[in-house]
N, C-alpha and C positions, 0 to 999 in steps of 0.2 A: 313889506314891499316885495312883490314877486321878483324872483331872480332874473327874469328877462328884462326887468327895468334897470338893473344894475344897482350900484351902491348909491346911497343918497348923496346929494351934493353937500359941500361944506356948509352952505347956507341952511340946509335941512337938518344938520347935526345939532345935538344938544351940547351945551357947555358943561364940563365937569369941574366941580369946585371941591377942594379939600380932600380929594381922593388920595393924592400923593402924601399928604400929611398923615392921614389915617393908615395908609399902607405902611409908611415908615414906622409908625408906632406899633403896628401889628408885628412887623418884622423884628423890631427891637425886643418886644415882649415874648414872642413865640419862637424866634429863630427857625422859621420853616425851611425846608429843603429848597434848593434852587429850582427844582421842577415845580414845586408848589407855588413859589413866588411867580414864576412865569405864567402858570395857570391862572392865578388870581389877577395878575396884570392884564393878561389877554381878556379875561372876563370883564374887567373894569372898562377896557376899551370898547366893548360891545355896548356899553351904556350910551356912547355917543350916538348910536343909531336908534336904539330902542331901550329906554330906561325901564320900561314896564315888562320886558321880556323875562319870563322865568321867575318872577318875584310876585309878591302879593302886597296889597295895601294893608297897613296895620290899622285895625279898628280903633277908633277913638283919637286918632292923630291926623290932622289935616296934612295930606300930601306925603305921609311917611310910608315908604315901601321897604320891604326887606325880603331876603331869601338866602337859601344855601347856594354857594357857588358850585355848579356841577362838577363832579369828579374830584372834589376837594377832600373826600374822606381819607383818613389816614390808616384805615384798617383796624383801628382800636376804638371805633365808635365816635370819633371826633370829626367835625366838618367845619369849614370856614363859611361864615355868614357875613353879609354886608347889609347895612341899612342906610337909607338916604332919602332926602326930600326931593320931590319932583315939582318944579315950578313951571307949569305949562305956559303961562303968559310970557315968561322970559326965556323959555327953553333951556332952563338951568337945572342941573342935578347936583345937589349938595350932599356930600357924604356925611353921614352921622356916626359911622363906625364900622370897623372890620375886626372880626374876632373869631377865634377857634372855640367852638362850643361842643358839648357832648350831645349826641343824637338821642332822643328826638328834639328838634328845634321847634 
């Protein structure tokens, strides 16, 4: 959406499902810094407006999208990734997982 049109209305936003659960599992397993937690949470919230932004569809899986969370590198070759299913008919985005992986992803 062009910036001159403003933010999408609540009715235009996507519903996020299971992101909190997967975020909590990732935090418990990885114990990331507070700054990284905020970065990941901020990125998750962008899925409300555009679940397709900055990610790609996984070949061979219906509606499965994944990608690296920008600026999530730790300087040691690890990045945070997220995968989720996008259901256009219901405007629902269901998290499949959040993990820290070695680059390249």
